[in-house]
N, C-alpha and C positions, 0 to 999 in steps of 0.2 A: 789748975783751977781756970783759968788764962784761953789754953786752949780750949777746952768745954765749952765757955761761954761766946766762944767765933761760934767751935763748931754745931753749940744750939742758940743763937743768930742766926744763921745762914739758913738750918733750913726752917728758922722761923720762918724766912719772908726778912732778914731785918741783918744787918750789920756788925759788925765791933759802934758799940757805947751806946745800940737802937737806932740810929741813921737807916733809914729807910731804903731796901735794896731793891733796884733800882732795876724794871721790868720795863723790857719793848711790849710794844702793846704792838700785835697780831693779826692782820685781820681771820676773824673764820675759815675755817677748814671748807663749807658749809656753798656750796653755791646756791642765791638766789634765783631763784629766775625774776625774769625780765617781768614788769605787767603787763599786763594784758589786755589790748585800746578798746574800752566801751566805744558804745556803739553813740553816743556826746560827743565825747571827743573834740575839739577841735585842738590844735596846738595854735592853730596864726591867727583861730581870732584878739585870744587872747593875749597874745602878742601883738597885737592890734588895742587888742582893748587897755594892755598898758603902759603904751603911746600916748593916749586920748587923756584929759584932761579930768578932775576929778569931777564929777555931775551935781551934786550937793550945793544949790545957789549959795553963791559969797562963798565958799569955800576962796581963801588966801594963799593957796597950795598952786592954782594953778600949774606950771610943765617943769620950776624948777623944785618942788616935794613930789619925793618918793611914790609912786602909781601904784597899786598892785587890781586885779581884777577878782570882785567879789564876783563872791552864784550868789544870789537873790532863787527863791520857787517854791516848790513844794519837793520835800529830802524825808527822804525815811533814818533815824537813828545811824549817824555812824561813815551816813551815802549825803554826798553834792550831791546838788542839781546839774544837769550837761552841761559845759560848756557854752550854747547856745543864751543861756539865763545871766551869767556877767555880764555886769558893768566897773565899768574905772571907779575907784574913790583913793582919796589918797589914805595912806597909814592910820591917822588922827579919826577920820570916820569909817576905818573898817575894824582896825582892832582896837587902839587903846586911847581915843579919846571919851567922855561924859557919857558922846549922844555915839556913842560909836555903834554899829551891826551887831559885831560879836558882843560887846556889851548892851546895850538894848534885850538880843536877843531877840528878836520876832522880826518878822518885814514893814509884819503890819505894825508895830511902834515906830520903828526907822522908818516908816513911811509920815507918824503925824506927827514925831519929832523934827524932821523936816520942809515939813513940806510940803513931798514931794509923790507921784508917781512909779513904780518901780514897771509895772504893765507900758508903759507909755513908755518910759525910756528903754526899756527892753528889744520892740517894737521898733522902735530911731535910732538906737545904735545899729541894732539886726540888717536895715537895710542903708543906711550907709558904710554897711560893712557889706554888705553884696553890690552896691553898683562902685565901691577899688575894689573887690574882687575880683567883677565884670571885665574894666582894664586892663 
């Protein structure tokens, strides 16, 4: 009877006394195609944006907090705007805070909550980046 339980346990994926059998996780043999670059992609700009301070006035984060590139602007469902419309936001103002961009859900509500103009900030950051890129 014990041999039968051992065999049954091994077949079912369980070994001796109900402990789970260790399984080795392997990657799928299907090779994924690399992501095609889109016309609005600018990885150098996003890298530069992540080094800037959070654009929300009075943000206590400054340089020591984790800054993310937040994409603003017109977009369709499941699509992000071009990288040229990204601004630096700390994680609290981008995703996880009570007045975060993702929590509020729209650019207009985010502007009203923090008293900022996203269009002007995007233009200002693009101009500063263009000056640095020329050097």
